[in-house]
C-alpha positions in Angstrom: 31.3 64.9 60.1 32.6 61.9 62.0 31.7 58.4 61.1 28.4 57.6 62.8 27.7 61.2 63.7 25.0 61.6 61.1 23.0 58.7 62.5 23.2 60.0 66.0 21.9 63.4 65.0 19.2 62.1 62.6 17.8 59.8 65.3 16.1 62.7 67.0 14.4 62.5 70.4 12.4 64.6 72.7 12.8 65.5 76.4 9.5 63.7 77.0 11.0 60.5 75.9 13.4 60.6 78.8 10.6 60.9 81.3 9.5 57.4 80.6 12.9 55.9 80.4 15.2 57.6 83.0 14.9 58.0 86.7 13.4 61.2 88.2 16.7 61.7 90.0 18.2 63.5 87.0 18.8 67.2 87.6 20.9 69.2 85.2 18.7 68.3 82.3 15.8 70.1 84.0 17.6 73.4 83.4 18.9 72.6 80.0 16.1 71.1 78.0 18.0 70.4 74.8 19.3 67.0 73.7 23.0 67.5 73.1 24.9 65.7 70.4 28.5 66.9 70.0 31.1 69.3 71.4 34.6 70.6 70.9 36.4 72.9 73.3 34.0 75.3 74.9 31.2 74.8 72.3 28.4 72.3 72.5 25.8 71.5 69.8 22.4 70.0 70.4 20.6 67.6 68.0 19.2 70.5 66.1 22.7 71.8 65.6 22.1 74.8 67.9 25.3 76.2 69.3 26.0 76.8 73.0 29.0 78.3 74.9 29.7 76.0 77.8 30.4 77.7 81.1 29.3 74.6 83.0 32.1 72.3 81.7 30.8 69.1 83.3 30.6 70.8 86.8 34.4 71.3 86.5 35.3 68.0 85.0 36.1 69.4 81.6 38.8 71.9 82.5 40.5 71.2 79.1 37.2 71.5 77.2 35.3 68.9 75.3 37.3 66.5 73.1 40.6 68.3 73.6 42.5 67.2 70.4 45.8 66.4 72.2 44.1 64.3 74.9 41.6 62.7 72.6 44.4 61.7 70.2 46.2 60.0 73.0 43.1 58.0 74.0 42.4 57.0 70.4 45.9 55.9 69.8 45.8 53.8 72.9 42.5 52.2 71.9 44.0 51.2 68.6 46.8 49.3 70.2 44.5 46.9 72.1 45.9 48.3 75.4 44.5 47.2 78.7 41.3 49.1 79.5 40.2 47.6 82.8 42.8 46.4 85.3 41.4 46.5 88.9 44.6 47.5 90.7 46.9 45.4 88.6 50.2 47.1 87.5 49.9 48.4 84.0 52.1 50.5 81.7 49.6 53.3 81.6 49.2 53.5 85.3 53.0 53.7 85.7 53.2 56.4 83.0 50.7 58.5 84.9 52.4 58.0 88.3 55.8 58.9 86.9 54.5 62.0 85.1 52.4 63.2 88.0 55.4 62.9 90.2 57.7 64.7 87.8 55.4 67.4 86.6 53.2 68.1 89.6 54.7 66.8 92.9 58.4 67.1 92.6 58.5 70.7 91.4 56.3 71.7 94.4 58.4 69.7 96.9 55.5 67.4 97.7 55.9 63.8 98.8 52.6 61.9 98.5 51.6 58.4 97.6 48.7 58.1 95.1 45.7 56.0 96.0 43.4 55.1 93.1 39.8 55.2 94.3 36.6 54.2 92.6 36.1 56.7 89.8 34.1 59.4 91.6 34.9 62.3 93.9 32.6 60.9 96.6 34.5 57.7 96.8 37.8 59.6 97.2 36.2 61.5 100.1 34.9 58.2 101.6 38.4 56.7 101.4 40.0 59.8 102.9 37.6 59.8 105.9 38.1 56.1 106.4 41.9 56.4 106.3 41.9 59.3 108.7 39.9 57.3 111.2 42.1 54.3 110.8 45.3 56.4 111.3 44.0 58.1 114.4 41.7 55.5 115.9 39.1 58.3 116.3 35.7 58.6 114.7 34.6 62.3 114.6 35.4 64.5 111.6 35.1 68.3 111.5 33.3 69.6 108.4 32.1 73.1 107.6 28.9 75.1 107.0 28.0 75.2 103.2 30.3 72.2 102.5 29.7 69.8 99.7 31.6 66.5 99.5 29.3 64.1 97.7 26.1 62.1 98.4 27.4 58.7 99.5 26.7 58.3 103.2 30.1 59.2 104.6 30.6 62.1 102.2 27.0 63.2 102.7 27.5 63.3 106.5 30.3 65.8 105.9 28.1 67.8 103.4 25.9 70.6 104.7 23.1 70.8 102.1 19.7 70.1 103.8 18.3 69.1 100.5 20.9 66.4 99.9 21.0 65.3 103.5 17.3 64.8 103.6 17.5 62.0 101.1 19.9 59.9 103.3 17.1 57.9 105.0 19.4 57.2 107.9 21.1 59.3 110.6 24.3 61.0 109.4 26.7 60.7 112.2 30.3 61.3 113.4 30.6 64.8 112.0 30.8 68.1 113.9 29.8 71.1 111.9 32.0 74.3 112.3 31.6 77.7 110.7 33.5 78.4 107.5 35.4 81.7 107.2 32.9 84.5 107.0 29.8 82.3 107.8 29.2 84.2 111.1 30.4 87.6 109.7 33.8 88.9 108.9 34.5 89.9 112.5 34.1 86.4 113.9 37.4 84.5 114.2 36.2 81.0 113.3 39.7 79.4 113.7 39.8 80.6 117.3 36.3 79.3 117.8 37.3 75.8 116.5 40.3 75.8 118.8 38.0 76.7 121.7 35.6 73.9 120.8 38.5 71.4 120.9 39.3 72.4 124.5 38.5 70.1 127.4 34.9 70.8 128.6 33.4 71.6 125.2 31.9 68.2 124.7 33.4 67.9 121.2 35.3 64.7 120.8 38.8 64.9 119.5 38.4 64.5 115.7 40.2 62.2 113.4 40.3 64.8 110.6 39.2 68.2 109.4 37.9 68.1 105.8 37.7 71.4 103.9 37.2 72.9 100.5 39.5 75.9 100.0 36.8 77.3 97.8 33.3 76.1 98.5 32.0 75.7 94.9 28.5 74.2 95.4 28.2 76.1 98.7 28.2 79.5 96.9 31.8 80.1 95.7 33.0 81.0 99.2 36.8 81.6 99.1 38.9 80.9 102.2 41.7 83.4 102.7 45.3 82.4 102.7 45.7 83.3 106.3 42.6 81.3 107.4 43.8 78.2 105.6 47.3 78.5 107.1 45.8 78.8 110.6 43.5 75.9 110.0 46.5 73.7 108.9 48.4 74.8 112.0 45.5 74.1 114.2 45.1 70.6 112.8 48.9 69.9 113.2 49.0 71.1 116.8 46.1 69.0 117.8 47.1 65.8 116.0 44.2 66.0 113.5 44.7 65.0 109.8 43.8 67.8 107.4 41.9 66.7 104.3 41.5 69.1 101.4 38.7 68.3 99.0 40.2 69.6 95.7 37.7 67.7 93.6 36.0 70.7 91.8 38.6 73.5 92.4 41.8 71.5 91.9 43.7 70.8 88.7 44.2 74.5 87.9 40.7 75.9 88.5 42.0 78.5 91.0 45.1 79.4 89.0 47.6 76.9 90.4 47.4 73.1 90.0 46.3 72.7 93.7 43.9 75.2 95.2 45.8 75.2 98.5 49.1 76.2 97.0 48.3 79.9 97.4 48.3 79.3 101.2 51.6 77.5 101.3 50.2 74.5 103.0 50.5 70.7 102.3 47.5 68.8 103.6 47.8 65.3 104.9 45.3 63.9 102.3 44.2 65.6 99.1 41.1 64.4 97.2 41.2 64.8 93.4 38.6 63.8 90.7 36.7 65.6 88.0 39.4 67.3 85.9 42.1 64.8 86.7 40.5 62.5 84.1 41.5 64.9 81.3 38.4 65.0 79.1 35.8 63.8 81.5 36.8 60.2 81.8 35.9 58.9 85.3 38.9 58.9 87.6 39.6 59.8 91.3 42.7 59.7 93.4 43.8 60.6 96.9 47.2 61.9 97.6 48.4 60.6 101.0 51.5 61.5 103.0 53.6 58.3 103.2 53.4 58.1 107.0 49.6 57.9 106.8 49.5 55.2 104.1 48.5 52.5 106.6 46.0 50.7 104.5 46.0 46.9 104.5 45.5 45.3 101.0 42.0 45.7 99.7 40.6 47.7 102.7 39.3 50.3 100.3 38.7 49.0 96.8 36.5 49.5 93.8 36.1 47.5 90.6 36.8 50.5 88.4 39.8 51.9 90.1 41.9 50.7 87.2 40.4 52.8 84.4 43.3 52.8 82.0 41.7 55.1 79.4 41.5 57.7 82.2 45.2 57.1 83.0 46.1 57.8 79.4 43.9 60.9 79.3 45.2 62.2 82.6 48.8 61.7 81.5 48.2 63.6 78.3 46.5 66.4 80.2 49.6 66.9 82.4 51.3 68.1 79.2 49.5 71.4 79.7 51.2 71.8 83.1 54.6 71.6 81.4 53.8 74.7 79.5 55.6 77.7 81.2 52.6 80.0 80.6 49.8 77.8 81.8 49.2 79.6 85.1 49.6 83.0 83.4 47.0 82.1 80.8 44.5 81.1 83.5 45.2 84.3 85.4 44.6 86.4 82.3 41.3 84.7 81.5 40.3 85.0 85.2 41.0 88.8 85.0 38.7 89.0 81.9 35.9 87.3 83.8 36.4 89.4 86.9 36.3 92.7 84.9 33.0 91.7 83.3 31.4 90.5 86.5 32.5 93.7 88.4 30.9 95.8 85.6 27.7 93.8 85.8 27.5 94.0 89.6 28.1 97.8 89.4 25.4 98.2 86.8 22.8 96.1 88.7 23.5 97.3 92.3 19.9 97.1 93.3 19.6 93.4 92.7 23.2 92.2 92.9 24.9 91.2 96.2 28.4 91.1 94.7 31.1 89.2 92.9 33.0 86.2 94.4 35.5 83.6 93.4 39.1 83.1 92.4 40.8 82.0 89.2 38.4 80.5 86.8 35.7 79.6 89.3 33.9 82.9 89.7 30.3 84.0 90.3 27.9 86.8 90.8 25.4 86.7 93.7 21.8 88.0 93.5 19.3 89.0 96.2 16.5 86.9 94.9 16.3 83.2 93.8 13.6 83.9 91.2 15.8 86.5 89.5 18.7 84.0 89.5 16.4 81.4 87.9 15.3 83.9 85.2 18.9 84.7 84.4 19.7 81.1 83.9 16.7 80.6 81.6 17.5 83.7 79.6 21.1 82.5 79.3 20.3 79.0 77.9 17.8 80.5 75.6 20.5 82.7 74.2 23.1 79.9 73.9 25.0 79.8 77.2 25.2 76.8 79.6 25.7 78.0 83.1 24.5 77.0 86.6 23.6 78.4 90.0 24.9 77.4 93.4 24.7 78.3 97.1 22.3 77.3 99.8 19.5 79.2 98.1 20.7 78.9 94.5 21.3 82.6 94.2 24.8 82.6 92.8 25.5 82.3 89.1 28.6 80.1 88.9 31.0 80.3 86.0 33.2 77.3 85.2 34.5 77.7 81.6 37.2 75.4 80.4 40.7 76.6 81.5 41.7 76.5 77.8 38.8 78.5 76.4 39.9 81.0 73.7 39.5 84.7 74.2 36.8 85.0 71.5 34.6 82.3 73.0 35.1 83.6 76.6 34.0 87.1 75.4 31.0 85.6 73.6 29.9 83.7 76.7 30.3 86.8 78.9 28.3 88.9 76.4 25.5 86.3 76.5 25.5 86.4 80.3 25.4 90.2 80.3 22.5 90.2 77.9 20.6 87.5 79.9 21.1 89.4 83.1 19.9 92.7 81.6 16.8 91.0 80.2 16.0 89.2 83.5 16.5 92.3 85.6 14.3 94.3 83.3 11.5 91.8 83.4 11.6 91.8 87.2 11.7 95.6 87.3 8.6 95.7 85.0 6.7 93.4 87.3 7.7 95.4 90.4 6.4 98.5 88.7 3.1 96.8 87.8 2.6 95.6 91.4 3.3 99.1 92.7 0.7 100.5 90.3 -1.8 98.0 91.5 -1.2 98.9 95.1 -1.8 102.6 94.3 -5.0 101.8 92.5 -6.3 99.9 95.4 
């Protein structure tokens, strides 16, 4: 047991205690009622030492798991040297080490030329900066965003997000965004790229936009995966019309889809790329934008934030890049992804009456259900059995799996077995209730 861990665990609390101390805005804890105390890799323990397999992974921030030993050792070693922790945007040795390694390990091998902008340490701030920069570059105000998009809840990012629930909390008009249909939103036969091109034509009433912002996989929107061809055509459309293409890679970048960038599979290079979550290594707050040099037209301090110089995050991020020097990193992600897909396909086939199908790519995959109440029951059954997992989509009917990229085969199999058991239990309970209601109708 680590020093101080015993006191943390013995000082037990209750969920009710949080009700009087913390704002009602909290959300995840309403699904996971435990009070969590420690974690390693894909395993989390609560204050009662109950064990959970983590398929939530900090909503994608913990791609290398909890307290990855290699990354954690780098952070601890740095702390012990009295290294700079907070630096605004001053030059530091740790920032330079990250920039060099990111260039050498990620950008150069992919033939990419980007400048790195350090934003405030949240994905939403990276999106805000990207939208501001696109508007500054082009002198235009409007941005194209997509149905089911999620880009954050600060006002600019929220304007680009589609969730009625989140938009409803804005308290002010959300402007300068034109909503277009994502691939498949209007059915597989609708060519949404052609539709967007038509809407940009003279006479449509749509102003020429500064940017198109897109998630190549809409994570919160229901794990909607854009095809390679659709992404290529979108990039070509943006280029032909003098529109900057922004890819929000905050949840599905840093290897989540199999390659470091989610858009690599389409062979495109966006004008601006937003990264956060997993870029911080072990959950340390960090966000960056990658900007093509010709669009780096910021004046000093035009976009800033007090905590854009989180040097502990730079250390963790640099250590995390060691994983991407391993020749088998992508193959390992692919192998685990195939394990997940086989399990989900079997579950979908077994529960055809209630299941709408499997979706996703790499290690962001999910299984969609016809009924939100059934989805909720599955989640409750999963956490009761020791699995942390969440739902997504406009109606919260998709179970979303985000295990750490580095999860071992045994723990991955354990988590999938728990999920399978939880689904079986929830489906059976719903079937029993359906039968009881049918009996009641017959009696009446």
